[in-house]
C-alpha positions as CSV (number, residue, x, y, z in Angstrom):
1,X,78.5,61.7,97.0
2,X,81.9,61.5,98.7
3,X,81.1,57.9,99.8
4,X,80.0,57.1,96.3
5,X,83.3,58.3,94.7
6,X,85.7,57.4,97.5
7,X,86.6,53.9,96.2
8,X,87.3,55.3,92.7
9,X,89.4,58.1,94.0
10,X,91.3,55.7,96.2
11,X,91.9,53.4,93.3
12,X,93.2,56.3,91.1
13,X,95.5,57.5,93.9
14,X,96.8,53.9,94.4
15,X,97.6,53.7,90.6
16,X,99.3,57.0,90.7
17,X,101.5,56.0,93.6
18,X,102.3,52.7,91.8
19,X,103.5,54.7,88.8
20,X,105.9,56.7,91.1
21,X,107.1,53.6,93.0
22,X,110.3,52.0,91.9
23,X,110.0,48.9,89.7
24,X,110.4,45.6,91.2
25,X,113.9,44.2,90.8
26,X,114.2,42.1,87.5
27,X,114.3,38.3,87.9
28,X,117.6,36.9,86.7
29,X,120.5,38.6,84.8
30,X,119.5,40.8,81.8
31,X,119.8,40.0,78.2
32,X,122.3,42.4,76.5
33,X,122.2,43.6,72.9
34,X,125.0,46.0,71.5
35,X,123.9,47.5,68.2
36,X,126.8,49.1,66.5
37,X,126.5,51.2,63.4
38,X,129.5,51.8,61.1
39,X,130.7,55.4,60.2
40,X,127.5,57.1,61.6
41,X,127.7,60.7,62.7
42,X,125.7,62.0,65.6
43,X,124.1,64.8,63.4
44,X,122.9,62.0,61.0
45,X,120.0,60.7,63.2
46,X,116.9,62.6,64.4
47,X,117.3,61.4,68.0
48,X,119.8,64.2,68.5
49,X,117.7,67.0,67.0
50,X,120.2,68.4,64.4
51,X,118.8,70.2,61.4
52,X,120.7,68.0,59.0
53,X,119.3,64.8,60.5
54,X,117.7,61.9,58.7
55,X,114.5,60.6,60.2
56,X,115.2,57.6,62.4
57,X,112.0,57.0,64.3
58,X,113.0,53.6,65.8
59,X,116.3,54.9,67.2
60,X,114.3,57.9,68.5
61,X,112.0,55.4,70.2
62,X,115.0,53.7,71.8
63,X,116.1,57.1,73.2
64,X,112.7,57.7,74.6
65,X,112.8,54.4,76.4
66,X,116.4,55.0,77.8
67,X,119.2,57.5,78.2
68,X,120.6,59.5,75.4
69,X,124.2,60.6,75.9
70,X,125.2,63.8,74.3
71,X,128.9,63.3,74.9
72,X,129.3,59.6,74.1
73,X,132.8,58.8,72.8
74,X,134.6,55.9,71.2
75,X,138.3,55.1,71.9
76,X,139.3,55.5,68.3
77,X,137.9,57.3,65.2
78,X,138.4,54.4,62.9
79,X,136.8,51.0,62.6
80,X,138.9,48.1,64.0
81,X,140.8,49.9,66.9
82,X,137.5,51.3,68.1
83,X,135.9,47.8,68.1
84,X,138.9,46.4,70.0
85,X,138.4,49.0,72.7
86,X,134.6,48.3,73.0
87,X,134.8,44.6,73.2
88,X,137.8,44.5,75.5
89,X,136.8,47.2,77.9
90,X,140.3,48.6,77.7
91,X,142.1,51.1,75.5
92,X,143.2,49.1,72.5
93,X,146.7,50.6,72.8
94,X,147.2,48.5,75.9
95,X,147.3,45.6,73.5
96,X,149.4,47.3,70.7
97,X,146.2,47.7,68.6
98,X,146.7,51.2,67.1
99,X,146.0,50.8,63.4
100,X,143.5,49.1,61.1
101,X,143.8,45.4,60.6
102,X,144.4,44.2,57.0
103,X,141.2,44.3,54.8
104,X,141.8,40.9,53.1
105,X,139.4,38.3,54.4
106,X,141.8,35.5,53.7
107,X,144.6,37.0,55.8
108,X,146.2,34.4,58.1
109,X,148.8,36.7,59.7
110,X,149.2,38.0,63.2
111,X,147.2,41.2,62.9
112,X,144.2,41.8,65.1
113,X,143.3,41.6,68.8
114,X,145.7,39.1,70.4
115,X,144.0,35.8,71.5
116,X,145.1,36.3,75.1
117,X,143.0,39.5,75.5
118,X,139.7,38.5,76.9
119,X,136.6,39.9,75.1
120,X,133.2,40.6,76.5
121,X,131.4,37.5,75.3
122,X,133.9,35.3,77.1
123,X,133.0,36.0,80.7
124,X,129.3,36.2,79.7
125,X,129.4,32.8,78.1
126,X,131.2,31.3,81.1
127,X,128.4,32.7,83.2
128,X,125.8,30.9,81.2
129,X,124.9,33.4,78.5
130,X,124.1,32.3,74.9
131,X,126.4,34.6,72.8
132,X,125.7,35.6,69.1
133,X,127.7,38.0,66.8
134,X,126.1,39.3,63.6
135,X,127.7,41.6,61.1
136,X,131.2,43.1,60.7
137,X,134.1,41.7,62.8
138,X,137.3,43.4,61.7
139,X,139.4,42.2,64.6
140,X,141.5,39.5,63.0
141,X,141.0,36.7,60.5
142,X,143.2,33.9,61.7
143,X,141.5,30.9,63.3
144,X,142.4,32.0,66.8
145,X,140.9,35.4,66.2
146,X,137.6,34.5,64.8
147,X,134.5,35.6,66.8
148,X,133.7,31.9,67.6
149,X,137.2,31.6,69.1
150,X,136.6,34.7,71.3
151,X,133.5,33.6,73.2
152,X,130.7,33.7,70.6
153,X,128.6,30.6,70.1
154,X,127.8,31.6,66.6
155,X,128.7,34.3,64.1
156,X,127.0,35.4,60.9
157,X,128.8,38.1,59.0
158,X,132.1,39.0,57.4
159,X,135.6,39.2,58.8
160,X,137.2,42.3,57.0
161,X,136.4,46.0,57.0
162,X,133.7,46.1,54.3
163,X,131.7,44.1,51.8
164,X,129.0,44.8,49.3
165,X,125.5,45.2,50.5
166,X,123.9,43.7,47.4
167,X,124.8,42.5,43.9
168,X,124.7,45.7,41.9
169,X,123.0,43.9,39.1
170,X,120.0,43.0,41.3
171,X,116.8,44.8,40.0
172,X,116.0,47.8,42.1
173,X,119.5,48.1,43.6
174,X,121.4,51.4,43.6
175,X,125.2,51.6,43.7
176,X,126.9,55.0,43.7
177,X,130.7,55.4,43.2
178,X,132.2,57.9,45.7
179,X,135.5,59.8,45.2
180,X,137.6,60.5,48.1
181,X,138.7,64.0,48.9
182,X,142.4,63.9,49.8
183,X,145.9,64.4,48.5
184,X,145.2,61.9,45.8
185,X,141.9,61.1,44.2
186,X,140.5,57.7,43.6
187,X,137.1,56.1,43.5
188,X,136.0,53.3,45.8
189,X,134.7,50.4,43.8
190,X,131.9,48.3,44.9
191,X,133.2,45.1,46.4
192,X,131.6,41.6,46.1
193,X,129.7,40.3,49.0
194,X,131.6,37.9,51.3
195,X,129.4,36.6,54.1
196,X,129.6,33.4,56.1
197,X,128.4,31.5,59.1
198,X,130.6,30.1,61.8
199,X,129.9,27.9,64.8
200,X,131.9,27.6,67.9
201,X,134.4,24.7,67.9
202,X,135.3,25.0,64.2
203,X,137.3,27.6,62.2
204,X,135.5,26.6,59.1
205,X,132.8,28.8,57.6
206,X,129.7,28.1,55.6
207,X,129.7,30.6,52.7
208,X,126.3,32.3,52.3
209,X,125.4,32.9,48.6
210,X,122.6,35.3,48.8
211,X,124.1,38.6,47.6
212,X,120.9,39.5,45.8
213,X,119.4,40.3,49.2
214,X,120.2,43.6,50.9
215,X,122.8,42.9,53.6
216,X,121.4,45.4,56.2
217,X,118.0,43.5,56.0
218,X,119.8,40.2,56.1
219,X,121.6,41.0,59.3
220,X,118.3,42.2,60.9
221,X,116.7,38.9,59.8
222,X,119.5,37.0,61.6
223,X,119.1,39.1,64.7
224,X,115.4,38.5,64.9
225,X,115.9,34.8,64.3
226,X,118.5,34.7,67.0
227,X,116.1,36.3,69.5
228,X,113.2,34.1,68.6
229,X,115.3,30.8,68.6
230,X,117.5,31.5,71.6
231,X,117.6,29.0,74.5
232,X,114.7,30.2,76.7
233,X,116.4,29.0,79.9
234,X,119.4,31.3,79.5
235,X,120.1,35.0,79.1
236,X,121.6,36.0,75.7
237,X,124.2,38.5,74.6
238,X,124.1,39.8,71.0
239,X,126.7,41.9,69.3
240,X,124.9,43.3,66.2
241,X,127.5,45.1,64.2
242,X,125.8,46.5,61.1
243,X,128.2,47.8,58.3
244,X,125.7,50.6,57.5
245,X,126.2,53.3,56.5
246,X,129.9,52.5,55.7
247,X,130.9,52.5,52.0
248,X,130.2,51.2,49.4
249,X,127.1,53.4,48.9
250,X,124.3,50.9,48.0
251,X,120.6,50.8,48.8
252,X,117.4,49.3,47.5
253,X,114.4,50.9,45.9
254,X,112.4,50.4,49.1
255,X,114.7,52.8,51.0
256,X,115.6,55.1,48.1
257,X,111.9,55.9,47.7
258,X,111.8,57.5,51.1
259,X,113.9,60.4,50.0
260,X,112.5,61.7,46.7
261,X,113.4,65.3,47.3
262,X,117.2,64.6,47.7
263,X,118.7,65.3,44.3
264,X,122.3,64.4,45.2
265,X,122.6,60.6,44.4
266,X,125.3,60.0,47.1
267,X,123.4,61.8,49.9
268,X,120.2,60.1,48.9
269,X,121.8,56.7,49.0
270,X,123.4,57.5,52.3
271,X,120.1,58.6,53.8
272,X,118.5,55.4,52.4
273,X,121.2,53.3,54.1
274,X,120.6,55.0,57.5
275,X,116.9,54.5,57.1
276,X,117.5,50.7,56.6
277,X,119.6,50.7,59.7
278,X,116.8,52.4,61.6
279,X,114.3,49.8,60.3
280,X,116.5,47.1,61.7
281,X,116.7,48.7,65.1
282,X,112.9,48.8,65.1
283,X,112.5,45.2,64.2
284,X,114.9,44.1,66.9
285,X,113.0,46.1,69.5
286,X,109.7,44.8,68.2
287,X,110.9,41.2,68.6
288,X,112.1,41.8,72.2
289,X,108.5,43.2,72.9
290,X,106.9,40.1,71.2
291,X,109.0,37.8,73.3
292,X,108.1,39.6,76.5
293,X,111.8,40.3,77.4
294,X,112.1,44.0,76.7
295,X,112.1,45.3,80.2
296,X,115.0,43.1,81.3
297,X,117.1,43.6,78.2
298,X,119.9,46.1,78.0
299,X,120.0,47.6,74.5
300,X,123.0,49.8,73.6
301,X,123.1,51.7,70.3
302,X,126.2,53.5,69.2
303,X,128.6,53.8,66.2
304,X,132.3,52.8,65.9
305,X,133.2,56.4,64.9
306,X,131.8,59.4,63.2
307,X,130.7,59.8,59.6
308,X,133.2,59.5,56.7
309,X,132.7,63.2,55.9
310,X,135.7,63.1,53.5
311,X,133.4,61.3,51.1
312,X,131.2,64.5,50.9
313,X,128.4,63.0,53.0
314,X,127.0,63.8,56.4
315,X,127.4,67.1,58.3
316,X,130.9,68.0,59.5
317,X,130.0,71.6,60.4
318,X,127.7,71.1,63.4
319,X,130.5,68.9,64.9
320,X,133.9,69.5,63.4
321,X,135.5,66.8,61.3
322,X,134.5,63.1,61.1
323,X,136.0,59.6,60.8
324,X,139.9,59.5,61.0
325,X,140.0,62.6,63.2
326,X,139.9,63.2,66.9
327,X,137.6,66.2,66.4
328,X,134.2,65.9,68.0
329,X,132.7,64.6,64.7
330,X,135.1,61.7,64.6
331,X,135.3,60.6,68.2
332,X,131.9,61.5,69.5
333,X,129.1,59.2,68.4
334,X,125.4,58.5,68.9
335,X,125.2,56.7,72.2
336,X,121.9,55.5,73.6
337,X,121.3,52.9,76.4
338,X,118.0,51.5,77.4
339,X,117.3,49.0,80.3
340,X,113.7,49.7,81.4
341,X,114.0,47.5,84.5
342,X,116.8,49.5,86.0
343,X,117.6,52.7,84.0
344,X,115.4,55.8,83.7
345,X,113.4,56.5,80.6
346,X,113.7,59.6,78.3
347,X,116.7,61.1,80.0
348,X,119.5,63.1,78.4
349,X,122.9,62.8,80.0
350,X,125.6,65.4,79.2
351,X,128.5,63.7,80.9
352,X,131.5,62.3,79.1
353,X,131.0,58.6,78.7
354,X,133.0,56.1,76.6
355,X,132.4,52.9,74.6
356,X,134.9,51.4,77.1
357,X,132.1,51.6,79.7
358,X,130.0,49.0,77.9
359,X,132.1,46.0,79.1
360,X,132.0,47.1,82.7
361,X,128.3,47.9,82.6
362,X,127.5,44.6,81.0
363,X,129.4,42.3,83.3
364,X,128.2,44.1,86.4
365,X,124.6,43.8,85.3
366,X,125.2,40.1,84.7
367,X,126.7,39.7,88.2
368,X,130.2,38.9,87.0
369,X,133.3,40.2,88.7
370,X,136.0,41.6,86.4
371,X,139.1,39.5,86.1
372,X,141.2,42.3,84.6
373,X,141.6,46.0,85.1
374,X,139.1,47.9,83.0
375,X,139.4,51.5,81.6
376,X,135.6,51.8,81.5
377,X,133.2,52.1,84.4
378,X,129.8,50.6,85.3
379,X,127.3,53.2,84.3
380,X,124.3,51.8,86.0
381,X,124.8,53.2,89.5
382,X,125.6,56.6,87.9
383,X,122.2,56.7,86.4
384,X,120.5,56.8,89.7
385,X,119.0,60.3,90.7
386,X,121.4,60.9,93.6
387,X,124.5,60.3,91.3
388,X,123.6,62.0,88.1
389,X,126.0,64.9,88.9
390,X,129.0,62.7,89.4
391,X,131.8,62.8,86.8
392,X,132.1,59.5,84.9
393,X,135.7,60.0,83.5
394,X,138.3,62.3,84.8
395,X,139.9,62.2,81.3
396,X,139.6,60.3,78.0
397,X,142.4,59.8,75.5
398,X,143.0,59.1,71.8
399,X,146.1,58.3,69.9
400,X,147.0,57.1,66.5
401,X,150.5,57.4,65.3
402,X,151.9,60.8,66.2
403,X,148.4,62.4,66.8
404,X,146.7,62.4,70.1
405,X,143.9,64.2,72.0
406,X,143.0,64.4,75.7
407,X,139.6,65.4,77.0
408,X,138.7,66.4,80.6
409,X,135.3,68.0,81.3
410,X,134.9,70.6,78.6
411,X,138.6,71.0,77.8
412,X,140.2,69.3,74.9
413,X,143.9,69.2,74.1
414,X,144.3,68.3,70.4
415,X,147.9,67.8,69.5
416,X,149.5,67.5,66.1
417,X,153.1,66.4,66.7
418,X,154.2,66.8,63.1
419,X,157.1,69.3,62.9
420,X,156.1,73.0,63.0
421,X,152.6,72.5,64.2
422,X,151.2,73.9,67.5
423,X,148.7,71.9,69.6
424,X,145.2,73.3,70.1
425,X,143.2,73.7,73.2
426,X,139.4,73.9,72.8
427,X,136.7,74.8,75.3
428,X,133.8,72.6,74.1
429,X,131.4,74.5,76.4
430,X,131.8,77.7,74.4
431,X,133.2,76.4,71.2
432,X,131.6,73.0,70.4
433,X,132.7,73.2,66.8
434,X,136.3,73.5,67.8
435,X,137.0,76.6,65.8
436,X,139.3,78.7,68.1
437,X,142.2,77.4,70.1
438,X,142.7,79.1,73.5
439,X,146.1,77.5,73.9
440,X,148.0,80.6,75.1
441,X,145.2,81.9,77.3
442,X,144.9,78.7,79.4
443,X,148.4,77.4,79.7
444,X,147.4,75.9,83.1
445,X,144.8,73.7,81.4
446,X,147.3,72.7,78.8
447,X,149.9,71.6,81.4
448,X,147.2,69.6,83.3
449,X,145.9,67.8,80.2
450,X,149.4,67.2,78.9
451,X,150.4,65.6,82.2
452,X,147.3,63.4,82.2
453,X,148.1,62.3,78.6
454,X,151.7,61.5,79.4
455,X,150.8,59.4,82.4
456,X,148.3,57.5,80.2
457,X,150.7,57.0,77.4
458,X,153.3,55.5,79.7
459,X,150.8,52.6,80.3
460,X,150.2,51.9,76.7
461,X,152.2,49.7,74.3
462,X,153.7,50.7,71.0
463,X,151.8,49.4,67.9
464,X,152.1,45.7,67.1
465,X,152.2,46.4,63.4
466,X,153.1,49.4,61.3
467,X,150.5,51.5,59.5
468,X,150.1,50.6,55.8
469,X,149.9,54.2,54.7
470,X,149.3,57.8,55.8
471,X,146.3,59.6,54.4
472,X,145.8,63.3,54.2
473,X,142.1,64.1,53.9
474,X,140.0,67.2,54.1
475,X,137.4,67.5,56.8
476,X,135.3,70.5,55.9
477,X,138.4,72.4,54.9
478,X,140.6,71.1,57.7
479,X,143.5,68.9,56.7
480,X,143.7,65.7,58.7
481,X,146.7,63.4,58.7
482,X,145.9,59.8,59.5
483,X,148.1,56.7,59.8
484,X,146.4,53.5,59.1
């Protein structure tokens, strides 16, 4: 009996040991895809398990195939400064990029990330990567600031801060006007769609006249096409910057039908927009599988900042505040990384990481030395079992105008420098909703964080342009002043 079953037992044992053995090293540098959502809160997606979450099965699948960071931060809680930090690998204040760029697509001024600041696609392209940008840019509109002047071989998208998702007259389209909640009340109007295609070597765009198609689906179509038609003898880098679920609030009947029980039209449209985004993630992952390149492709999913809770959407109670604020709901974002060939699967990491780390991680994975000091770190070595307890960042910092915040471990110093206001000190371990300041009980922590912030601030530059206005908005009953 034993002789009869021995070969089968040996085979099963061999397969088991193979499953425990480390994977062979991937052949060649990895493909890299950064998927960036716009104004998406961590409590909005089901991957993080919050009660208020919208079902996002494809983003959930990405988390199961990678590492989900519970404390993933961006370097600004508003669109364009956050993107500048992500793509440069440095705090945007090092380059005087503190406030939003102008919204006008035709602007030819000097706003945006200066041309002498090297962005992630540039070293990757020099190393042989095919580089593609799709979606929202928001880092400058002059010819020397276009994506195709910053290292991308091609760009399909729009240059400003927002555009329409679909012509509101299209059958089946839903468009919902949303009033702001602030010191003055006005309603955001649905803009017209302005999308173009650019190629490297020319500042001229080809205008795309198809605004009867839903833009989230259109960006996904472009991403799938770019993966399918890529040069097969080169690795590729894709920056897929969806504008969902940023206003204007628009969706199609296909996605609205998924939420029949939501009676509030704004929240229902918001959920539909996130569902369309999730479908896009699923189609991108599916195409990687079909092309047989999933294992050696780094996929990063994150948002540029938290949800625009001042529009009366999303959850700003589980995490305080949202977009425009340095509260956790504004600066902490969904942050998931998958690289099956090198990173663990299905892991949850509770350390403080930053969008600044994406640059360092990408160029290290591609085997490219950095030619400039980076504020981010290479995360890949820190994902190995023997280094999972190491601190990633001693401290992280935020600043916009007179407001700043500093985070070290669980301690967060949140300072409002307007006259008459005390700063706050929050212990995120015991008070994740940032409801009670312990400023006077832990003066030692205050002094330490203030010293770290001051040292950081001395390295930064003043803003290269003045804010166009100061907004006062309500974040779940909290007043937030924001220069933009």
